[in-house]
N, C-alpha and C positions, 0 to 999 in steps of 0.2 A: 354204476361208476360215479365216483365223486368228481365234480368239476368245480365246485365252490366250497371252500372251507373257511369258516369264521373262527377267529381267536379273539374273544373279548379280553381286553386288558384289565385283569383283576388287580394288577399292580401289587403283587405279593412276591415274596422270595421263592415261591413254589411254581413260578411260571415257566422256568427253563425246560422242564421235562415235557409239559404240554406243547410248547412251541416246537421242540425237537421232533415230537411225534407227528405233529401237524405237517411239518415240512417234509418228513419222510413219506407220509401218505400222499402229499401233494406231488412229490417227485414221481411216485409210483403211478399215479393216475394223470399226470400232467395237468394238475389242477391249479386254479387261482386261489391265492390265500389273501384274505382281508383281515387285518388286525384292527379292532374297534377300540377307540378311546372315547369315553363319554364325558361330556361337559355336565357336571353335576350342578345344575342351576338351582340355587336356593329358592325355596318357595317364599313368596312375599309374606312377611310377618307383620301383624298389626302392631301399631305403637300406641302410646297413650293418647295420641291425637287421631287415631283411626288407622287407615291403611299405611303401609310402609311408604316412606317418601320415595318418589320415583328416582331421584338422583342416587339415593343410597342403593336401591335395588339394581339400578343400571351399573353402578360401580362394582357391586358384588358379582353381577352377571359377567362383566368384562374380566374381572379377576379370575373367575372360573374358566372362562374361555382361554385366558392367557396360560393358565396352568395346563390346560388340555393341549394347547398348541406346543408348549414346551415339552410335554411328555411325548406328543406325536413326533416332534422333531428328533428327539433322542431315539425313539424306536425306528424312525425312518432311516437314520444314520446307521443304526445297528444292522438293519436288513438291506442295506444298499446293494450288497452283492449276493442277495438270495438267488438260489438256482431255479426258482419257480416264479411265475408272475405274482408280484406282491403289491398290495395296496394298503395304505394307511388311511383308515376311515374315521372321521370324527362325527359323533352324533350328540345332539343336545337333549338331555333328559329333562325337558321342561315339564314341570308338574309330574314327573315320574322319578322313580328310583333308577339308578344306572342299570341295574339288572333288568328292569322293565324295558329299557331302551335296547339292551342286548337281545332280549327275547324277540323284539320286533325285527331287529336286523337279522336274527337267525333264520327268520322265515324265508330269506333270500339266499340261503346256503344249503348245501346238501348235508353238511356235518358241522357241528360246533364242537370245539375242543376246549376243555376247561381243566384246571387243576383239581385233584381230589382234595378232601378237606385236610389242611395241614394241622400240625399240633398246636401252633400258636392260636390262642383263644380268639383274638379279634379277627385274624385272617381266616380262622376256621369258620366263623359265622358268615364272613363276607363270601367265601367260596361256596358255602351252602346256599346262601341267598341267590347267587348267580345261577347255580346248578338248578335249584328249585324252579325259578322263574323261567329259565330257558327251556328246561325239559317240559314243564307243564303247559307253557303258553306259546311255544314256537311251532309245534307240530313237526319238529325235526329231531333227529337223534343227537345225543350228546356223548362225546367220548371224554371220559375223565381219566387223567393220567396222574399217578401219584408222584410225589417228590422223590427224586433219586431213581426213577424208573430206568431199567436197562433192558426191558423186553424188546424183542425184535418187532419192527413195524415196517411193512405189513407183517402180520403174524404168521408163524409157521404152524402153530397149534392153537386151536380155539376151543374153549369150553362154553357151551350154551347152557345157561341155567334155565332149564325148561319147566314151565308150567303151562297148562292149556288155557292161557289167558290172552286177552286182547293185547296187553302190553308186551308179553313175551313173543307173541306171533309177529307183532309190529317190529320188535327189535331184530328178529331174524331177517325180515325183509330189508330193513335199513342197513343191516350189517353185510348183506350179500356181496357187495364188492370186495370186502375183506375176506369173507368166507371163501370166495373163489380163489383167493391167493394162498390159502392155507394148505398145508400138506395133509393135515388131519383135523377133523372136527368131532368133538365129543359132545353128544347130547346127554347132559347129566340131569337125572331125575332124582331128587332127594325126597325121601319119604313118599314113594309112589302110592297112589290109591287106585286100585283097579275098579273100573266102572265107566259106563258111557258118559256120565256127568262129571267124571274126574279125568284120569289119565288114559282112559280107554281100556280095552281088554289086554293090551300089551303096552305098558307105559313107555312112551317115547318112540314107539314103532312108527306111528303115523307121520310124525314130523320128520323122522329120519328118512322115511320113504320119499317124502316131499323133497328133502334136501338132496337125496341121491339122484333124483330126477334132474336136478340142476348140475349134476356131475361132481358133487362133493363126495369126499371119502369120509363116511360117517360111521360112528360107533355109538351105540346106546349104552349108557352106564347108569345103573340104579344104585343108590346108596341110602342107608338110614342115617339120620342125623345123630343118633346115639346120644340123645339128651343134650347135645350141643345145639347152638343156633344153626339155622339153615345157612347163614352167611359163613360161619366157621367151617361147616362141612364143605361148602363150595370152595372156599379159599384153600383149604387143606388139600382137596382133590386137585385143584389147579396147580398147586405147588408140587404135588407128587408127580404129576405127569409132565411138568415143565411147560405149562401153557404160557402163551404170550398175550392172550386177550380173553376176557370174559364178555359174553353177550347176555344181557338181562333186560327184562321189563322193569320199568321204574314206576313207583307210586301206584301200586295196584289197589291201595286202600284210600279212603278219603283223607283229605289234609288234616282234619280234626283227629282222626284215629292215629295218623302218623305222628302228630304233634304230642298227643297224650300218651300213647303206648310205644312210640318208636316204631321201627319197621325194618325190614330187610334192606330196603333201598338206602336208608340213612346209615345203617350199620356197615353196609358194603362200601358206601362212599367214604366212611371214616376209617375203615380198616384195610382196604384193599392194598395189596402190594403189586397189583397188575393193572394195566389199563382196562377199563370197563366201558363197553358201549351200551348205553341205556336208551330205551325208547318208551314213550308214554302214549 
């Protein structure tokens, strides 16, 4: 059960859908919602005379604090009549990027909710940086919600992107409160490989049996990717069955490989039309 939900303020136009999803989940589980505004404190820069003058650094610091307070006041007014316990939290990112501060705060929450990557270039990179740092460094699940999302939350139908990996197994455990609310759960295995070191003798059967013991209505579905990407096959299946949520492991490969070759996680973050709960 989720009792603490964090919404980092990414300050983009794509925040409305994540906020709506977070509030819906909070109402379902009677959870506390914290929205995080970070003070992006500038790092001291050396001048021609050595270190940055203290007065200049103090002025820049105070200006950053003022902007954060103004942003926090605007958000506080917006959520003054929220139907769930709501907190506006300010954290200073001293010698950190704002997304690093968000990852630290996420360790005190059951779930962090972020926007998926929007089409705008600058906002795209900002959303990715927040997602990357929170997912990799918080030890907590991240729910990404695309702009314009209309899927039901909590979900009625969930698709689990299953691979026998640590990340996918962790995602299922982290998603259990939502899975228990669903009417149907599909364990989707794309390009299954039979074998003890792969998907087992019957791909998807072991994890489906585990979920059934939790009282879930589970169906195992295997699909070939048909020369498309795994992400494309996953999203097409989810669209076909009318799913409301995808559950997936995130960043199963090293950061270097993801950066050089791309990966399913980044592609899913960029192209999903549904909320995705990721765990690492």
